[in-house]
Steps between C-alpha positions, in 0.01 A plus 500: 500500500259680703176622338512841351422757769173676423635820650813483282281422199277800561793739547668362188184554300469859614868560428477358148187700427648820641830457315328447169291811550797708615722418202233497234639179350455133590771288659694303240595155634388220270160334496289330233213721389206262510275803543539823310683754718323824568661812361683690772381848587771764504536724803583863434630612837866616495594266783361201313682601182827526691446150637418361158815635336743440786737203460468212744840582650374846597188361665685225687880541493698176497720407793861513373583209731267270305662311214257451215523313174302328229565163339466432129163331559362816664523399867612782729683475830555732796773422753600690811744416776362563848667387822202566726394247608826312481528164326156525344376538144159552345429383147193575291369390164262763363277393212318778316199274463194506719129448476460754217662250264248224567269372227132458575557137602796596723346740751692440821765279341785754526463459876458123460828483305673679787378230737625225270854641514523353851366160392792384292745595225709284268804498729304523828194274463195521722591652838878461481538876459321583825673214681841619384444860604370394839810282542722810480294690755249678277133522599213472258318833498766705676797417272325333207190656348334649192204713395298567186341828399344656192833579338765279655586179678787522747691213661701581814780297654726579797816293547810508722795653315782381726520194274527615133362165386166576665464828311587326174238234575249778563567647155457152357159477672395829334600353165289191568198718573559698183522205263448156655176471701367150429119533545437134575130414483501349848662808655257730318202319650655516846553876471161571345326479835750746651433775245124441518520543876690828452221617272242403763685684779496815286121512485474725804394864507823620338471251217138589432596869495771441239264287290275804458763775504749381239255456210399864550846639572667323205210477257634451148822325605603148598558614858122496540470128428831340595524487878806288585299254711290412195161331497391192687375335180840532333699392804288188545486399134812634325696232317869434569570606142356847568752542783787378283392733218514808722844399629628422151371826350596753767788366709751627248835671566406826328227539765726414794745664737725355769572703814777408744585701813721385783835438658684357198742574215309681224732372225438140601123543509495671160697215344267240650189681371646520151591132504165380632263723306695570182391173337125563536314571177187700429199322348380618158257788487513846644297691755257788473467819702242525775288804560326651799224744401504841663191708558517873560163531673425368849248222548299411807371157580368308797637162600273293720495149636253308717597533864517164677323490834646332803265446797636603835561187706320479831695413811411451865704650778636236738637751750276378782493134407581279802670252264780739408782532753604848600873431473719436196601743228367292208158460661485869591595605147238273346232632733576865431523437126139389504397796713671742264347330195152524654541870575635574152206316343236730644333735249633803689861394450673636186695176485179310430517638145867422440438175311613151594806619696463428869728597790643245739741474790810286503604321820763701680662485841257393766582804710416743218175321421401492866580870536284587199216296643522668839489846341194410291295306760316686784651418838288348777424710804674366813289302741408719806539208733838431651443126481255436218279200541458235236145609439569870446351596169734795453820294526 
């Protein structure tokens, strides 16, 4: 349930834009057309025409080891046996519904719905789901996670497959996410602060770049105005009913696929998917095609953002302080960290312009620290007297 990676988001945007321009036709997964789609511009290059007319199987051949199928309600499944690693299975529920499907009062709620999947379903209320998965050795984040993008929401679950009952329970969990998220008012308010904080953390340089880039790159399409993270106003004020409406409208079996890969019997997994998901029904109403406009002429634009300033901290060298003992690795490391920071902060040092990052030393073995000190500190000249007196100023 991590926040959508800005780097992944930017690469996805460029890929979608490039694919639409290369094929001369928009992608066809479903989306409600709340804004009039721009007419696609055909591309006349032979390579683009070959891409446009080639079947999907020719562009991306299917693995013959993958068993595929489609239920009567439109849900598809993809199953593959894989014994590496042994006794492990990965299950995914892929929903062809992302931020592009949001209404104006739902901006950011596709991602919010994803969060609510971990806050309770009809059979696994509140945090019983996470507690159960952790009880069988799964870790939240590593083995249990999800993400939301423009076009899809994907739930990921890794389970041990040495016990067939655990894999079956995992498929049951996917079914709960697909049809039975509860959206209790209390849980919604608890999670609201989490998604608002994700929005806030994305307001760095990368987020500000995307805020200016996408409206230009995808002008005329919903990609320009439907970033998955949404808007702060919507996240803070959206009603529980707006969340339930998105889930009710778009979490439908004809927009879903189940993927199962692991060390298991494919026939058993196929039967379980059919039993669990075959009873789901689609809500009334259809879906409309989305469009990504393509432009044949290059455009240039400048993206700028105010540069925050960070004053260089001042520090005082304590190398010659009589209060600091000469022995001890931690003390030596602390002393030399300050010396290094002072030297790097001078105007002549290129590191003085490197921003708020500052170097430091970690305490190491006392012998190594003492050796470094002895190499960096000028040695005293030996006293010329064989038996130096207490009052010798050179001793």
